[in-house]
N, C-alpha and C positions, 0 to 999 in steps of 0.2 A: 262197862267199859260205858263212854261217852256217846259212843254210836249206839249202842243195844240201848241203853237208859231212856237218850233223850231224840238225837239226832234221827233215827228209824221212828220214832214216835210221834214224830212232828211234822206237819205240812208247812213248808215254810213260803208265805207269799213272794220272796224275792231275797236277794244275798245279802243285801241290807238286814233284814229281820233275823236269816240263820245267824249270820256274826253278832248280832248283838243276843241273841237267847243261848247261843253257846257260850259267849264270853258270860254270860248271867248264873249259867248254870255250873261253870267250871270254877265261877266264885264261890260259889254253895257247896260244890263238890268239895272242893280246899277246903272251907271255913267252917262247914257246919255237919258233912258227914261223916259219921265216925266210921274208922276202918277196922276191919276185923286184924290184918297185918300188923296194924299198928297198937295194938291193945286198946283200941276202942277210941282211939286219939284221930283228931282231925289231919291232914296233911300239915295243914300251919301249925298247929299245936306241935306236931312231932318235930317239925324242924325247929322251932323255934327254940324247942327245951333241947333238944341238939346243940343248937348254935350258944345256949347258956351253960353248958358244960362246962365245969375249973378246966384250964389249959394244965399239962402236966411239968413239973418244972424240970 
């Protein structure tokens, strides 16, 4: 989770830095980090492949 992989491992100087770095981590997590539960896809890839499924008639 974000807490164990980033927040608990980082000493932030202030709230602004924490917000900025967590936002950066979440962007990476969703766009670049492959997830085993998503067949090695990123969450963004899984979402967009689901959105492009053909609609049933």
